[in-house]
DRENKOLZA-545812 format. One record per residue (C-alpha): x, z, y. Coordinates in steps of 0.5 Angstrom, whole numbers, plus 2048, in hexadecimal, padded with zeros to 3 digits. Each point is the difference from the previous one (the first is absolute). Layout:
<nodes>
@u:X	w:Z	v:Y
...
</nodes>
This chain:
<nodes>
@u:875	w:931	v:89E
@u:802	w:7FE	v:807
@u:805	w:7FB	v:801
@u:806	w:802	v:805
@u:804	w:7FA	v:7FF
@u:7FA	w:7FB	v:803
@u:802	w:800	v:807
@u:807	w:7FF	v:7FE
@u:7FE	w:7FA	v:7FC
@u:7FB	w:7FD	v:805
@u:805	w:801	v:806
@u:806	w:7FD	v:7FB
@u:7FB	w:7FA	v:7FE
@u:7FF	w:7FF	v:808
@u:807	w:800	v:801
@u:802	w:7FB	v:7FA
@u:7FA	w:7FC	v:802
@u:803	w:7FF	v:807
@u:806	w:7FF	v:7FD
@u:7FE	w:7FB	v:7FB
@u:7FC	w:7FC	v:806
@u:806	w:800	v:804
@u:804	w:7FD	v:7FA
@u:7FB	w:7FB	v:7FE
@u:7FF	w:7FD	v:808
@u:808	w:800	v:800
@u:800	w:7FC	v:7FA
@u:7FB	w:7FB	v:802
@u:803	w:7FF	v:807
@u:807	w:7FF	v:7FC
@u:7FD	w:7FB	v:7FC
@u:7FB	w:7FD	v:805
@u:804	w:7FF	v:806
@u:805	w:7FC	v:7FE
@u:7FA	w:7FB	v:7FD
@u:7FD	w:800	v:807
@u:806	w:7FF	v:804
@u:802	w:7FA	v:7FB
@u:7F9	w:7FD	v:800
@u:801	w:800	v:808
@u:807	w:7FE	v:800
@u:7FE	w:7FA	v:7FC
@u:7FA	w:7FE	v:803
@u:803	w:800	v:807
@u:806	w:7FC	v:7FC
@u:7FB	w:7FB	v:7FE
@u:7FB	w:800	v:806
@u:7FE	w:7F9	v:803
@u:800	w:800	v:807
@u:7F9	w:7FD	v:800
@u:7FE	w:800	v:808
@u:806	w:7FD	v:802
@u:7FD	w:7F9	v:7FD
@u:7FC	w:7FD	v:806
@u:7FD	w:7FA	v:7FC
@u:7FC	w:7FF	v:7FA
@u:805	w:7FC	v:7FB
@u:806	w:805	v:802
@u:7FC	w:806	v:7FE
@u:7FD	w:7FD	v:7FA
@u:807	w:7FE	v:7FD
@u:802	w:807	v:800
@u:7FF	w:804	v:7FA
@u:7FB	w:806	v:801
@u:7FE	w:7FD	v:807
@u:7F9	w:7FD	v:802
@u:7FD	w:7FC	v:806
@u:7FA	w:803	v:802
@u:7FC	w:7FA	v:804
@u:7FB	w:804	v:803
@u:806	w:804	v:804
@u:805	w:7FB	v:7FF
@u:805	w:804	v:7FF
@u:805	w:802	v:7FA
@u:7FE	w:806	v:7FB
@u:802	w:803	v:7FA
@u:7FC	w:7FE	v:7FA
@u:7FB	w:805	v:7FD
@u:7FD	w:801	v:7FA
@u:7F9	w:7FF	v:803
@u:801	w:7FB	v:806
@u:7FB	w:7FE	v:805
@u:7FD	w:7F9	v:801
@u:804	w:7FA	v:803
@u:807	w:803	v:7FD
@u:805	w:7FA	v:7FE
@u:806	w:802	v:7FC
@u:802	w:7F9	v:7FD
@u:804	w:7FB	v:805
@u:7FC	w:7FA	v:7FD
@u:7F9	w:804	v:802
@u:802	w:800	v:808
@u:7FC	w:7FC	v:804
@u:803	w:7FC	v:804
@u:7FF	w:7FE	v:808
@u:801	w:7F9	v:803
@u:7FF	w:7FF	v:808
@u:7FC	w:7F9	v:801
@u:804	w:7FC	v:806
@u:7FC	w:7FD	v:805
@u:800	w:7FA	v:804
@u:7FE	w:800	v:807
@u:7FE	w:7FA	v:806
@u:7FB	w:801	v:804
@u:7FA	w:7FE	v:7FB
@u:803	w:806	v:7FB
@u:7FF	w:805	v:806
@u:7FE	w:806	v:7FF
@u:802	w:801	v:7F9
@u:801	w:805	v:7FA
@u:806	w:803	v:7FC
@u:7FE	w:801	v:7F9
@u:804	w:804	v:7FA
@u:7FF	w:7FD	v:7F9
@u:7FF	w:805	v:7FB
@u:803	w:7FD	v:7F9
@u:801	w:804	v:7F9
@u:7FB	w:805	v:801
@u:800	w:803	v:7F9
@u:7FD	w:807	v:803
@u:7FA	w:7FD	v:804
@u:803	w:802	v:806
@u:7FD	w:7FB	v:804
@u:7F9	w:802	v:7FE
@u:802	w:807	v:803
@u:803	w:7FD	v:806
@u:7F9	w:7FD	v:801
@u:7FD	w:807	v:800
@u:806	w:802	v:806
@u:800	w:800	v:807
@u:805	w:7FB	v:802
@u:804	w:7FF	v:806
@u:805	w:7FB	v:802
@u:805	w:801	v:806
@u:804	w:7FB	v:803
@u:805	w:801	v:807
@u:7FD	w:807	v:800
@u:7F9	w:7FD	v:800
@u:7FB	w:803	v:7FA
@u:7FB	w:7FB	v:7FD
@u:7FB	w:801	v:7FC
@u:801	w:7FD	v:7F9
@u:7FB	w:7FE	v:7F9
@u:801	w:7FF	v:7F9
@u:7FE	w:7F9	v:7FD
@u:800	w:802	v:7F9
@u:7FE	w:7FA	v:7FD
@u:806	w:7FC	v:804
@u:804	w:807	v:7FF
@u:802	w:800	v:807
@u:801	w:806	v:805
@u:7FE	w:7FC	v:807
@u:802	w:802	v:807
@u:7FA	w:7FE	v:805
@u:802	w:7FB	v:805
@u:806	w:800	v:804
@u:800	w:7FC	v:807
@u:806	w:7FC	v:803
@u:801	w:804	v:805
@u:801	w:807	v:7FC
@u:805	w:7FC	v:7FC
@u:803	w:7FE	v:806
@u:802	w:7F9	v:7FD
@u:802	w:7FA	v:804
@u:7FD	w:7F9	v:7FE
@u:807	w:7FE	v:801
@u:803	w:805	v:7FB
@u:801	w:7FD	v:7F9
@u:7FF	w:807	v:7FD
@u:800	w:807	v:801
@u:800	w:806	v:7FB
@u:7FC	w:807	v:800
@u:801	w:806	v:7FC
@u:7F9	w:803	v:7FE
@u:7FD	w:806	v:7FC
@u:7FA	w:801	v:7FC
@u:7FD	w:807	v:800
@u:7FA	w:802	v:7FB
@u:7FD	w:807	v:801
@u:806	w:802	v:804
@u:805	w:7FE	v:7FB
@u:805	w:7FB	v:802
@u:800	w:7FA	v:7FB
@u:807	w:800	v:7FD
@u:802	w:7F8	v:7FE
@u:806	w:800	v:7FA
@u:803	w:7F9	v:804
@u:802	w:802	v:806
@u:800	w:7F9	v:802
@u:7F8	w:800	v:800
@u:800	w:805	v:805
@u:800	w:7FB	v:805
@u:7FD	w:7FA	v:801
@u:802	w:7F9	v:804
@u:7FB	w:7FC	v:804
@u:802	w:7F9	v:801
@u:7FF	w:7FA	v:805
@u:7FC	w:7FB	v:7FD
@u:802	w:7FB	v:805
@u:807	w:801	v:7FD
@u:7FF	w:802	v:7F9
@u:7FE	w:7FC	v:7FA
@u:7FD	w:805	v:7FB
@u:804	w:7FE	v:7FA
@u:806	w:801	v:804
@u:800	w:807	v:803
@u:805	w:803	v:7FB
@u:804	w:7FB	v:7FF
@u:808	w:802	v:801
@u:7FE	w:807	v:801
@u:802	w:807	v:7FD
@u:7FD	w:807	v:802
@u:801	w:806	v:7FD
@u:7FE	w:808	v:801
@u:804	w:806	v:7FE
@u:800	w:807	v:801
@u:805	w:805	v:802
@u:7FF	w:808	v:800
@u:7FC	w:800	v:807
@u:7FF	w:7F8	v:801
@u:7FC	w:7FA	v:7FE
@u:804	w:7FA	v:802
@u:7FD	w:7F9	v:800
@u:804	w:7F9	v:801
@u:7FE	w:7F9	v:800
@u:804	w:7FA	v:802
@u:7FF	w:7F8	v:7FF
@u:803	w:7FA	v:801
@u:800	w:7FB	v:806
@u:7FE	w:7FB	v:7FA
@u:7F9	w:804	v:800
@u:7FB	w:7FC	v:805
@u:7FB	w:806	v:800
@u:806	w:806	v:802
@u:806	w:7FC	v:802
@u:806	w:804	v:800
@u:7FD	w:807	v:800
@u:803	w:807	v:7FE
@u:7FB	w:806	v:801
@u:802	w:808	v:7FE
@u:7FC	w:806	v:801
@u:801	w:807	v:7FE
@u:7FA	w:806	v:7FF
@u:800	w:807	v:7FE
@u:800	w:800	v:7F8
@u:7FA	w:805	v:800
@u:7FC	w:7FE	v:807
@u:7FD	w:7FA	v:7FD
@u:7FD	w:7FE	v:807
@u:800	w:7FA	v:802
@u:806	w:7FE	v:806
@u:802	w:7F9	v:802
@u:808	w:7FF	v:802
@u:803	w:7FA	v:804
@u:802	w:7FB	v:7FC
@u:807	w:801	v:802
@u:7FF	w:808	v:7FE
@u:802	w:806	v:803
@u:808	w:801	v:801
@u:7FF	w:807	v:7FB
@u:7FD	w:7FB	v:7FB
@u:805	w:7FB	v:800
@u:806	w:806	v:800
@u:7FC	w:802	v:7FA
@u:7FF	w:7FA	v:7FC
@u:808	w:7FE	v:802
@u:802	w:807	v:7FE
@u:7FC	w:801	v:7F9
@u:7FC	w:7F9	v:7FE
@u:7FC	w:800	v:7FA
@u:802	w:803	v:7FA
@u:803	w:7FB	v:7FB
@u:7FA	w:7FF	v:7FB
@u:7FA	w:801	v:806
@u:800	w:7F9	v:802
@u:801	w:7FB	v:7FB
@u:7FF	w:7FA	v:804
@u:806	w:801	v:804
@u:805	w:804	v:7FC
@u:807	w:7FF	v:7FE
@u:800	w:7FE	v:7F9
@u:807	w:7FF	v:7FE
@u:807	w:801	v:802
@u:806	w:7FD	v:7FD
@u:805	w:803	v:7FE
@u:7FE	w:807	v:800
@u:807	w:803	v:802
@u:806	w:7FD	v:803
@u:807	w:802	v:802
@u:801	w:806	v:806
@u:804	w:7FB	v:804
@u:7FB	w:7FB	v:801
@u:7FF	w:7F9	v:800
@u:7FC	w:7FF	v:7FB
@u:7F9	w:7FB	v:801
@u:7FA	w:803	v:7FE
@u:7FA	w:7FB	v:7FE
@u:7F9	w:804	v:802
@u:7F9	w:7FD	v:7FE
@u:7FA	w:803	v:805
@u:7F9	w:7FE	v:7FF
@u:7FE	w:7FC	v:806
@u:807	w:800	v:803
@u:7FD	w:7FA	v:804
@u:7FB	w:803	v:803
@u:803	w:807	v:802
@u:807	w:7FC	v:803
@u:7FC	w:7FA	v:804
@u:803	w:800	v:807
@u:804	w:806	v:800
@u:807	w:803	v:7FD
@u:800	w:804	v:7FA
@u:805	w:806	v:7FF
@u:802	w:802	v:7F8
@u:804	w:807	v:7FF
@u:802	w:802	v:7F9
@u:801	w:807	v:7FE
@u:800	w:801	v:807
@u:806	w:7FB	v:802
@u:7FE	w:7FA	v:804
@u:800	w:7F9	v:7FC
@u:802	w:7FB	v:805
@u:7FE	w:7F9	v:801
@u:7F9	w:800	v:7FD
@u:7FE	w:7F9	v:7FE
@u:7FA	w:7FD	v:7FD
@u:801	w:7FC	v:7F9
@u:7F8	w:7FF	v:800
@u:7FA	w:802	v:801
@u:800	w:807	v:7FC
@u:808	w:801	v:800
@u:806	w:801	v:805
@u:807	w:802	v:7FE
@u:805	w:804	v:805
@u:807	w:803	v:7FF
@u:802	w:807	v:800
@u:803	w:802	v:805
@u:806	w:805	v:801
@u:800	w:807	v:7FE
@u:7FF	w:806	v:805
@u:803	w:807	v:7FF
@u:7F9	w:803	v:7FF
@u:7FD	w:7FB	v:7FB
@u:7FB	w:802	v:7FA
@u:803	w:7FE	v:7F9
@u:7F8	w:7FE	v:7FE
@u:7FA	w:7FE	v:804
@u:7FA	w:7FB	v:801
@u:800	w:7F9	v:803
@u:7FD	w:800	v:807
@u:7FE	w:7FA	v:803
@u:7FC	w:801	v:807
@u:7FC	w:7FA	v:803
@u:7FF	w:802	v:807
@u:7FB	w:807	v:800
@u:800	w:800	v:7F8
@u:805	w:802	v:7FB
@u:7FF	w:7FE	v:7F9
@u:804	w:805	v:7FB
@u:802	w:7FE	v:7F9
@u:7FF	w:804	v:7F9
@u:806	w:7FE	v:7FD
@u:806	w:804	v:802
@u:807	w:7FD	v:802
@u:806	w:803	v:7FE
@u:807	w:7FF	v:804
@u:806	w:800	v:7FB
@u:805	w:805	v:802
@u:807	w:801	v:7FD
@u:800	w:806	v:7FC
@u:807	w:803	v:7FF
@u:7FE	w:805	v:7FA
@u:806	w:803	v:7FC
@u:808	w:7FF	v:800
@u:806	w:801	v:7FC
@u:805	w:803	v:7FF
@u:7FE	w:805	v:805
@u:808	w:802	v:801
@u:806	w:7FD	v:801
@u:807	w:802	v:803
@u:802	w:800	v:808
@u:804	w:7FA	v:7FF
@u:7FA	w:7FC	v:7FF
@u:7FF	w:7FA	v:7FC
@u:7FA	w:802	v:7FC
@u:7FC	w:7FB	v:7FE
@u:7F9	w:802	v:801
@u:7FA	w:7FE	v:7FD
@u:7F9	w:801	v:804
@u:7FA	w:7FE	v:7FC
@u:7F9	w:7FF	v:802
@u:7FB	w:7FB	v:802
@u:800	w:7FA	v:805
@u:807	w:802	v:802
@u:800	w:7F8	v:802
@u:7FB	w:800	v:805
@u:804	w:7FF	v:806
@u:805	w:7FB	v:803
@u:806	w:805	v:800
@u:801	w:807	v:7FD
@u:805	w:805	v:802
@u:802	w:807	v:7FD
@u:803	w:806	v:802
@u:801	w:807	v:7FD
@u:7FF	w:807	v:804
@u:800	w:802	v:807
@u:806	w:7FD	v:802
@u:7FD	w:7F9	v:7FD
@u:806	w:7FF	v:7FC
@u:7FF	w:7F8	v:7FE
@u:7FF	w:7FE	v:7F9
@u:801	w:7F9	v:800
@u:7FB	w:7FC	v:7FD
@u:803	w:7FB	v:7FB
@u:7F9	w:7FE	v:7FC
@u:7F9	w:800	v:801
@u:7FA	w:7FF	v:7FC
@u:7F8	w:802	v:7FF
@u:801	w:806	v:7FC
@u:808	w:802	v:803
@u:805	w:800	v:805
@u:807	w:800	v:7FE
@u:805	w:803	v:805
@u:807	w:803	v:801
@u:801	w:807	v:803
@u:805	w:800	v:806
@u:805	w:806	v:801
@u:7FE	w:807	v:802
@u:804	w:804	v:804
@u:7FE	w:807	v:7FC
@u:7FC	w:802	v:7FA
@u:7F8	w:800	v:802
@u:7F9	w:7FE	v:7FE
@u:7FB	w:7FC	v:803
@u:7FA	w:7FC	v:7FF
@u:801	w:7F8	v:7FF
@u:7FD	w:7FB	v:805
@u:7FE	w:7F9	v:800
@u:7FE	w:7FC	v:806
@u:7FC	w:7FA	v:7FF
@u:801	w:7FA	v:805
@u:803	w:805	v:806
@u:7F9	w:804	v:800
@u:7FD	w:803	v:7FA
@u:804	w:806	v:7FE
@u:7FE	w:803	v:7F9
@u:804	w:806	v:7FD
@u:801	w:7FF	v:7F8
@u:7FB	w:805	v:7FD
@u:7FB	w:801	v:806
@u:7F9	w:7FC	v:7FF
@u:7FE	w:7FD	v:806
@u:7F9	w:801	v:7FF
@u:800	w:807	v:800
@u:806	w:801	v:804
@u:802	w:805	v:7FB
@u:807	w:802	v:7FC
@u:801	w:7FF	v:7F8
@u:801	w:806	v:7FD
@u:806	w:801	v:800
@u:802	w:7FD	v:806
@u:805	w:7F9	v:7FE
@u:806	w:802	v:803
@u:808	w:7FD	v:7FF
@u:805	w:805	v:800
@u:807	w:7FD	v:803
@u:805	w:805	v:7FB
@u:807	w:802	v:800
@u:804	w:7FF	v:7F9
@u:7FD	w:806	v:7FB
@u:805	w:806	v:800
@u:800	w:806	v:7FB
@u:801	w:807	v:803
@u:807	w:803	v:7FE
@u:801	w:805	v:7FB
@u:7FA	w:800	v:7FC
@u:801	w:802	v:7F9
@u:7FC	w:7FC	v:7FA
@u:7FF	w:802	v:7F9
@u:7FC	w:7FF	v:7FA
@u:800	w:801	v:7F8
@u:801	w:7FB	v:7FB
@u:7F9	w:7FE	v:7FE
@u:7FF	w:7FE	v:808
@u:7FA	w:800	v:803
@u:801	w:807	v:805
@u:7FE	w:7FF	v:807
@u:806	w:7FE	v:805
@u:7FE	w:801	v:808
@u:805	w:7FB	v:804
@u:801	w:801	v:808
@u:802	w:7FB	v:804
@u:7FE	w:7FB	v:807
@u:7FD	w:7FA	v:800
@u:7FD	w:800	v:7F9
@u:7F9	w:7FD	v:802
@u:802	w:7F9	v:800
@u:804	w:800	v:7F9
@u:7FC	w:7FE	v:7FA
@u:802	w:800	v:7F8
@u:804	w:806	v:801
@u:803	w:802	v:7F9
@u:805	w:806	v:7FF
@u:806	w:7FE	v:7FB
@u:805	w:805	v:7FC
@u:806	w:7FE	v:7FC
@u:801	w:803	v:7F9
@u:807	w:802	v:7FE
@u:800	w:7F9	v:7FC
@u:7FF	w:7FD	v:807
@u:7F9	w:7FD	v:7FE
@u:7FB	w:801	v:806
@u:7F9	w:803	v:7FF
@u:7FB	w:7FF	v:805
@u:7FA	w:804	v:803
@u:7FA	w:7FD	v:805
@u:7FF	w:804	v:807
@u:7FA	w:800	v:804
@u:802	w:800	v:808
@u:7FB	w:804	v:803
@u:802	w:800	v:808
@u:806	w:7FE	v:804
@u:804	w:806	v:7FE
@u:7FE	w:801	v:7F9
@u:7FF	w:7FD	v:7F9
@u:7FF	w:804	v:7FA
@u:804	w:7FD	v:7F9
@u:7FF	w:802	v:7F9
@u:807	w:801	v:7FC
@u:802	w:7FB	v:7FB
@u:800	w:801	v:7F8
@u:807	w:800	v:7FD
@u:802	w:800	v:7F9
@u:7FE	w:807	v:7FD
@u:805	w:801	v:7FB
@u:806	w:7FF	v:805
@u:7FD	w:804	v:805
@u:7FF	w:806	v:7FB
@u:807	w:800	v:7FE
@u:803	w:7FF	v:807
@u:802	w:806	v:804
@u:7FB	w:804	v:803
@u:7FF	w:7FC	v:807
@u:803	w:7FA	v:800
@u:801	w:7FC	v:807
@u:7FF	w:7F9	v:7FF
@u:800	w:7FA	v:805
@u:7FA	w:7FE	v:803
@u:7FC	w:7FC	v:806
@u:7FA	w:7FD	v:803
@u:7FE	w:7F8	v:800
@u:7FB	w:7FE	v:805
@u:7FD	w:7FA	v:802
@u:801	w:7FF	v:808
@u:7FF	w:7FA	v:805
@u:800	w:7FB	v:7FA
@u:806	w:803	v:7FD
@u:801	w:805	v:7FB
@u:805	w:806	v:802
@u:804	w:805	v:7FD
@u:7FF	w:807	v:803
@u:806	w:803	v:7FD
@u:801	w:807	v:801
@u:805	w:803	v:806
@u:807	w:803	v:7FE
@u:7FD	w:807	v:801
@u:7FB	w:7FF	v:7FB
@u:801	w:804	v:7FA
@u:7FF	w:7FB	v:7F9
@u:7F9	w:800	v:7FC
@u:800	w:806	v:7FC
@u:7FD	w:7FF	v:7F9
@u:7FE	w:806	v:7FC
@u:7FE	w:800	v:7F9
@u:7F8	w:801	v:7FE
@u:7FD	w:806	v:800
@u:800	w:803	v:7F9
@u:7F9	w:805	v:7FF
@u:801	w:804	v:7F9
@u:7FA	w:804	v:801
@u:7FB	w:804	v:804
@u:7FD	w:808	v:800
@u:7FB	w:804	v:803
@u:800	w:806	v:803
@u:7F9	w:803	v:7FE
@u:7FD	w:7FE	v:807
@u:800	w:7F9	v:803
@u:807	w:7FF	v:801
@u:804	w:7FA	v:7FB
@u:807	w:800	v:800
@u:803	w:7F9	v:7FD
@u:808	w:801	v:7FD
@u:805	w:7FB	v:800
@u:806	w:7FD	v:803
@u:802	w:7FC	v:806
@u:7F9	w:802	v:803
@u:801	w:800	v:807
@u:805	w:7FA	v:802
@u:7FF	w:7F9	v:801
@u:7F9	w:800	v:803
@u:7FB	w:803	v:805
@u:7FC	w:805	v:7FC
@u:7FB	w:800	v:806
@u:7FF	w:7F8	v:7FF
@u:802	w:7FE	v:7F9
@u:7FE	w:806	v:7FC
@u:7F9	w:801	v:7FC
@u:7FE	w:805	v:7FB
@u:7F9	w:7FF	v:7FD
@u:7FD	w:805	v:7FB
@u:7FF	w:7FD	v:7F9
@u:802	w:7F9	v:801
@u:801	w:7FA	v:805
@u:7F8	w:801	v:803
@u:800	w:807	v:800
@u:7FF	w:805	v:805
@u:806	w:801	v:805
@u:804	w:806	v:800
@u:803	w:802	v:807
@u:808	w:800	v:800
@u:803	w:806	v:804
@u:807	w:800	v:7FE
@u:805	w:7FB	v:7FD
@u:807	w:803	v:7FD
@u:805	w:7FD	v:7FC
@u:7FD	w:802	v:7FA
@u:7F9	w:802	v:801
@u:7FA	w:7FD	v:803
@u:7FA	w:805	v:803
@u:7F9	w:7FE	v:801
@u:7FA	w:803	v:801
@u:7FA	w:7FF	v:7FC
@u:7F8	w:7FF	v:803
@u:7FC	w:806	v:7FF
@u:7FC	w:7FB	v:7FC
@u:805	w:7FD	v:7FC
@u:800	w:802	v:7F8
@u:802	w:807	v:7FE
@u:807	w:801	v:7FD
@u:7FE	w:800	v:7F9
@u:7FD	w:7F9	v:801
@u:806	w:7FD	v:804
@u:805	w:7FC	v:7FA
@u:803	w:7FB	v:805
@u:801	w:7FD	v:807
@u:802	w:7FA	v:803
@u:806	w:7FF	v:805
@u:801	w:7FA	v:804
@u:806	w:7FF	v:804
@u:7FF	w:7F9	v:805
@u:7FD	w:7FA	v:7FE
@u:804	w:7FF	v:7F9
@u:801	w:807	v:7FC
@u:7FB	w:804	v:7FD
@u:800	w:805	v:7FA
@u:7FC	w:804	v:7FC
@u:802	w:807	v:800
@u:7FE	w:805	v:7FA
@u:7FF	w:807	v:801
@u:806	w:805	v:7FD
@u:7FF	w:804	v:7FA
@u:800	w:807	v:802
@u:7FD	w:804	v:7F9
@u:807	w:802	v:7FF
@u:802	w:803	v:807
@u:7FA	w:804	v:800
@u:7F9	w:7FD	v:800
@u:7FA	w:804	v:7FC
@u:803	w:803	v:7FA
@u:807	w:7FE	v:802
@u:803	w:807	v:7FE
@u:7FD	w:800	v:7F9
@u:802	w:7F9	v:7FE
@u:807	w:801	v:802
@u:801	w:806	v:7FC
@u:7FC	w:7FD	v:7FA
@u:805	w:7FA	v:801
@u:806	w:805	v:800
@u:7FD	w:804	v:7FB
@u:800	w:7F9	v:7FB
@u:807	w:7FE	v:802
@u:803	w:807	v:7FE
@u:7FC	w:7FF	v:7F9
@u:802	w:7F9	v:7FF
@u:807	w:802	v:801
@u:800	w:806	v:7FB
@u:7FD	w:7FC	v:7FC
@u:805	w:7FA	v:800
@u:806	w:805	v:800
@u:7FD	w:804	v:7FA
@u:7FF	w:7F9	v:7FC
@u:807	w:7FD	v:802
@u:803	w:807	v:7FE
@u:7FD	w:7FF	v:7F9
@u:802	w:7F9	v:7FF
@u:807	w:802	v:801
@u:800	w:806	v:7FB
@u:7FD	w:7FB	v:7FB
@u:806	w:7FB	v:801
@u:804	w:806	v:7FF
@u:7FD	w:802	v:7FA
@u:801	w:7F9	v:7FD
@u:807	w:7FF	v:801
@u:802	w:807	v:7FD
</nodes>
């Protein structure tokens, strides 16, 4: 029997298989791609730029980096590292230049590089390599003395060195290359060697009262050395040099240095932690008033050597520190100068010695006055408001003046402390609003609420408002119910500056009742109606007209905002009375009662919930004197399940209303039940008549 559906099944399987493979591939991509992207992102985030480290010690202190002694480069650490790899700083070999002495008996001479801390056997490797040395653009052969642990460059005669026997010393930069790879030395000081003239020099004094340092920038390597006049080998001596940071080719610079080198040294100088032997060790104090005049005491390692026979310049966060004075061999003092408009608030201390500029690791901070807030926020145009400005360091000046707004209305300062300034506002010619400005020492302007560091206004901007006397708009009707708590809108002018506003109503006995108000802006505030005696209010007329008014606090005084003569009295209505509710078989709910539409605002005060106070809201669509209609949401309980609703009017009146009993008025079986009750009534009446008639007959019979 031939299966006629085989081709169809095969086609279907092929189609299904393709769809299946597509779905699997899509699922794999959705799962894997985010993982791959996350992996790449994390690796980039955590990646360490190893090649940027140019020496062994700088490379080995970075995680995941290793120094290749063979290639003299920093690479990422691998699971199977090549030979002669160092990834621990303590295992880096150290190279030290051996200084030379020269006189007629010592020429020609050799310069040597001492290798120490050779944990990896690098000297042995160098012994099998081709060594060349460069000095003054001349290449020399070199050898390795494995026993002594030195790299020895071949003898150099005095003519090549261009060394005059009358010179005390001369400094040369050099380089060593093995198998075409430049040797990179951790301490750049050892990239230079010094030739001393033994006629002037005692070997034991060659480094006395001298300081030397080398440091790197992004593109250059710098070297600086200075010796005191008391050093007999050198006399008063200064040398500075600059080389390309990546070339590692020996060059020589004139002792006085090129103009470019001097400019770079003066502009940047060594980083704060690069040269321990000539570093700014401390600055006291680390902050001072912005106005200047504070004395700083600065400690500098080897200050006496660096400052000998020249002037010293000091700047503090970019501002001059004048009259620098040497206190002792490592301490100076200076006085912070007057402020400038473009001064920085914080910054390091810089000390300049000729071509060398040192930078402190510590940051110095100028303390500026910071007016942050003020109160009150407004006052009358007549002035006389005691304004309180709070902040920090507000006494950090000799004088201070305060003004308000664009017209700079003066505010007379009556007291000033570290954390506050008190002033009395002057009169303004019209209502207005503006920022409050404090001027310190007739120089520094600070607006209240403006951060001097970011120069941004606080949120919201701090302003003082000159306001007219508060006034209510005419012909506003005010009303409420006996329980109080209903919404009363109040319109007027110059309301923004009032506080502690209250509405009061006097009842028929003259007793005053209060309720609070909240000012929303300069022309509007909202109040709540006060509660009055319910027993009296319900027996009163339908709408009693009562005396009322508003009390507010303004400009330090309590004002009574009595209504204008054309104002109607406060209309007091009885509380709404809710008798019952009924439904129409649909979604409408009708609440029956009395006084249901007076003394309150249904759109604001009236709320109806199904069941109880936490039930589903029922949306009010109609409010009349004797009924209120609301619409239930589609998800609300069915008619048969809804037994109660909860009605609130304002914040004080809440009532539970029960469903009306309509069984006699036509619910299911209503007609039958009515006829039955009527029949029972008739039968009862007949029985009573018959029974009564019999009793009468018996009485007559007894009398007869």
